[in-house]
N, C-alpha and C positions, 0 to 999 in steps of 0.2 A: 447663382445673385440675387444678390440681396435685392426685395424688393420694400419699397419704400408706404409706407401707407400715409392716408393724409393727412395723422397728424403726425409730425418728423422725429416726434418722441420713440414711438413705435415703427418698428421696423421686424421684418419675416427673417429671417435666417437662412432655415432651412425646412425641410420637410420630410419625413420616413411613412413606412407605415409600421404598428404594433400587433406580432400576431399571437396565438397562443401557444404555450409548451406544448399541450397536447391534443391534436386533430378529434373534431367531434366526429357519432356517428355517424356515416352519410345517409343524407335524408333528412336529419333532424330539421323541424319547420318552429318557426314558434307563432302564434297564431295571436290576433291584435281583440280586443274586446271590444264593444260597445262603445266604451267609454273613451278609448283610448283612438277610437276613428274619429269621436267626434273633440279631442283637441288638438288635432290636425293641423290643426293650423299654428298651432305656440308651438316655441319650443323654450330651452329650460339653459342656465348658461349662468358657470357659478365660476366661481373665483377666489382664490387661498392665496394668499400675501404671506407670505414669510420675511421673518428679520436675519437670519443667515441665510445664505445659500445652499441649498439641497441637492444639488446636481452641477455638476463640470460636464463633462460633454458627454452627452444624454446616448448617443451613440454608442457609448462606450461605459456608460457609467450600471452598478447594480441593480442602478433602481428598474433600467432596461429589462434586466430576467424577470424582476420580482411581480411588472408589470405583464411581461408573458402568461407567468406562474397563474396569477391572476386573473385574466382574460379566459384561459383556458375553464372557468365558474362558471364564465357568461359565455357562452354559445353565444345566444343573440345580439349580443353587442360589439361582436367580430363578424356577424352577418353582412346581410343586404338584405332591404327593401324591396320585394319583387312583388311582380302581379299573380294569382293566383293561376288557372288553366280555367277551371271548372266556376266559378263566377266571378275571373276579373278582381276580385278583393284584395285587399295590400297582404302581405302577409311576412315575416324573416324568414329568408333561407340563410341558414348554419351554416355557412360553408368555408369559415376561416379565414374569409378575406382579409380579417386585422381592422385594426384602429389610427387612423392618420392622427401624428404626434407633430404640432407645426412649433418648432425655437424659436423666439423672440426677444429681440433685447429691448428695453426702456433707459434713452437715456435720463434717464435722472433720480435723484434718491427715493428712496420708497416711504420717506414720510414726507416728502416735495412729493409727490402722486399724489397720495391721500389730498393730500391739504388741494391742491392747485387740479387736476384728475375731474371731467365734471362725467356722467353719464355718459353722455358720445366717445366720449373717446377712451374709456373703461371696455367699452364695448370692442375696440381695440383691442384687447389682452386674448379675446376667446375669435375662437373660428363659426363665425357667423355664416352657413355658405347654406341656401335653399337648394331641397331637392329639384331634384334635374326633370321640365315634364316629359321629357323623351324617356332615354334610356337610365334608369336607377339601379342599375344592374355594377357601378364600378363608383358610386356615390355611398360614402360611409354617415350612416345618419350618427355616429360617436367619434370626436374630434376632442382632440388633448390638444392646448397649448402649454408648451413651457416657458415658462417666463420670471418673474420673478423668483340625468337629465336630471318631479322633484328631485326624488328618492331615489331611483335604481343611481343616479350616477353619483351623489355621496353615498351608496352604499362600494360601487366597483372602489371610488378612491379610499374607503374604511378601509377593504377588505388588502386593495395592493402596501399601503399603511402594517397592515399587520403583518404580512408576508416578509416586507422591508423590514422591520424589528424582530421577527421572528417571534419576537419575545409574544218596560217599553213604554214609550210615550204614545198618547194618544196622535194616529199618521195620519197629515191629513192630504191623502194620495191627488186631490183634486186642482187644489194651488198648487202642490209643487209638480204633477203633468203642467199647467196652466202656463208655469214659469217658464218650465224649461222648450215649448214649444213655441212660448212665446222667444226665447232668445234665439230657435233654430230658425224660426218668421224674419226677425231681426233684418237675421241673415242676409237676406235679400233685396233689403235699404243699401244702395250703399251709403257710409258714413261719409262728413265733410272731411277730409281728412287735416290735420294739426299737427304741426310743429310740437313733441313731447318732449320735455324732455325733466330726466328723472334727480333727483337728490336722498340723499341718506341722512339723518335723524340721529343721532347715538345722545342716547338719555340711561344716567347714572342709576347705581341699584339703591341709592341712597333718595332722589328725584321719586320716583316710582316709587317708596315705600312709603314718603311724603304725602301725593297723590289719592295714594289709596286709601290713605286716611282722611284724606279731605275731603271724600265723596264717602266715608263709610254708614253715613247716616243716610245714605241715600241709596245706596248699595254696597252694602256691606261682605256678599260676596265676591264682590269684582274681582278681575282678574287683572293680570297686567296689559294681556292683552283688550280684554271690555273696555278701559282705560285707553290706549290707543285709539281705537280702531273709532271710539267717539269721541274721543277730541282732533281726529284728522276729518271724522265725518265730517262732524257739527261746521269745524273751519272751512271746509270745504264747499260746503252747503254755500260760505256764506258768498264768496269767490264766484258761484257759478249763477248767480242775481238771477234765481229762479220764483220769481212773486209771483208769477203764476199760478206759480201750480202749488197744489193743498197741501202736496203731501213730497218727502223724499226717498228715493230707495236707495240701498247697499247692499248688493251683489257678495256672502261670505263666502270664502273659501276655506274650508278644512279638512284634516287630513285623518281619513277613517282608518287607521291600518293600526292602529292599537285599539282597534273596538272592537276590530275582528279578525277573525282568528287567524292571522296572516302572515306569514314566515317574517323576521326582521331584514331578511333577502328579498324580499315579496320584488318583483321585480313587475311592473307595471303599474298604470293610475289605481289610487286608489282615494280619488278626491271626492269630493261634493258639497257641489251648488249649491246657493237657496238665497230669499229673498228677503228682507227686510224694509217697513214703509214708515215713518217716522209722520204725522204733519209738523210744520213751523219750524224746520231745520234751523235755519241762518235770525231766528228767532230767540233762539236757546243761551244766557250767558253763561251759566252752569251747565254741564255735561255730564252730572249724575245721574238724573234721570236718562240720560244718553247712554250712557254707562249700563244702566240695569235692564233697559231694553236689547243690547246688545248681550249682555248678558244670561239673560231665559231665553233668549232667541237660538243663541246655541247650543245652551243643556240642555235644553229641550230635545235637539234630533236625540233621535235614537237609530240604531242598527235596523230597524226596517227603513226607516227614510233614506239609507245609502243603496238596498237592495231595493229597496222599489225604483230607485234611478237607474242601477243598474240595468233591471228589466226596462225600464222605458227607454234606454239604447240602442237595448239587443231589439227589441224590439221594433226597431226604425229599419228594416230590411225592406230591400224596394222587392219588384221582381228579378232571379236572377240570382236571389241571395245576396247581391250589395246593402251594404248598409249606406243608411241614408247619409248627405252631405256634412261636411265637417263647418262649425261655424263656430262664432269667437264665444269661447268660454270666460272669457278677461273680457268684459266688456257684453252689451254697447254699455252697459249702465254701470257707475262705480262699483268697483273691484276691491274689497279686500281681504287679504288672504292672512291667515293662520298659519304660523309655524311652530306653535307651540308643540306640536310632535314634536320637536326637534328641542326640545329642551334635555328633557331625561330617563335617561335608558339607566335604573340603577344594575350596577352590575356587570353589564356595557362599558356605559360611557364613567362611568364611575364620579358620577351624578352631577357631568359636565353638561353641556351641547353639545348636542352630536358631532356637530361643523367644526366644532373645532379641539376634534381629539383623532385628528387626521398627524398626527408626529408622527416622524420620521429618525432624527434620530439629538441625542442632547435635549430629550424634551424640549425640541423646535417648537411649539403651536405658533397654530396662525395668531397674528393680529388682529385680522379683518378677514369674512367671507363677504364676495359680495354676488348676491342674485338679480339675474332680470331675466324676462320671459319676454319670451318673442312675439312680435304681432301683439301689442299691446294699443289697441285704440280705445275711439269714443273716448267715454269720461274721465278715465283712467283707473291707476291701480294702486292701493295702498298693501305692503309687505311688513307685517310685523316677526321681530323674529328673534333670536337668541341674540347677545351681545357676548365678548369676550370675556366681559365684566363676571358672568354668570353672575346667581341669584339673579332676582327681579329687572334689573337689568337687559334694556329693548334697545336693538336695531329697528326703525323705521325706513324701509324705503319707498319712496312717493314717483308717480311715472302720472305728468300733465302737462295738458298745453300748456305751454314753456309760457306764458305771459301767467298763464295763473299759475303755475309750480314759484315764480320769482314773485310772487304775491306772497303763497302761502310761507316762503321762507323771511320771508319779515315778517311773520303775524305775530301778536303779540302775548297769548296765549300760550305758543309753539313756545316760544323765545324766553316766555317766561319759568318755561323746564330746562333753559339750561342746555339746551341741547350740542351736543360735537357732530359741527356738518364736516360730513365727510365724501369723498367724488361729489360733492358739488358743485366746484369748480366756482365756491366761492369764495376764495380766497390767493386767487391769481393776482400776478401780479401788475 
């Protein structure tokens, strides 16, 4: 029976379970790291949009066979999360239980959807399902919705595509420890929940190139991430009207996968969060100084800081061996996530952004890829990621309290860069 969602344009048609083509060895488990445990409040949802139809009847489509072959390479994906009997801690029991696959239809064209849907409606294209408080042995941590986590989910998707085609720095450990401890303590204070909204801004290669030239004197080595993180941080600071505060802070999240001896398909988190603070943000008209500060902060981070952070998470064990409670990593302060690690993989992606290399047939590449992080609360989240145009072009997805987001979408400094608005609900008739 068809299940109609709150949007009359999206309807779930069927559900099935995809299993691995080869059984896993009995007794195989996958343990979580301290960082994985800390991230437990959040989930990642990735949506790939294609111009041409990829699948006919998924139940019988060859893609399902390829998915089963790929799942055999990732036993934790088809497993179930359970508690260990020894210490009651979470782990994945690799038992070949399978991945949930949902098939849905959308009653509109792709172009119309990208122009008129907003972040809330787009979430209906993904399977948002919280882990049950009771028995989790039947709950699938990975779900695929066919119609149209951050890295493990993308690696899985690209491996499926391949099967289908056949084809140091000074380490200030004291401040870093204080930052993570402050975040964990903040989780004990309930946030004032606000209705959040999401909008995506697409900036062209030419616009980013010109903007970098304009701040060249202030920061000649600025990257597209430095530029856009500074721009959105400075403009959002104006919206929040924190005149009574002497400084404004931004939590910056980067992926250390490329900087560490980790394999391309490493299954687990390699994220590092750090805090940068600047005074008088709302008074800055020239964000070149902000871009320079962001660049210095990001470029000064070394491998040592990442390993120290991992050690800190591992040290949060209580009596009985359980890790400390998870807390809001994307919050409560304004957070900016860099997806620059997805930009360039020479020899692997052909110098194309990683998320746009999922090609199934006839060079039918995604025309747009959306990322959503679950349970973003507090001041909001900025995600700077590659654009399908390639080069210096970037997309910025912003999640903010709805009133602030509406003002940001009208911001003159951002509008002067002529962004294309996608999945922002700004052109709905």
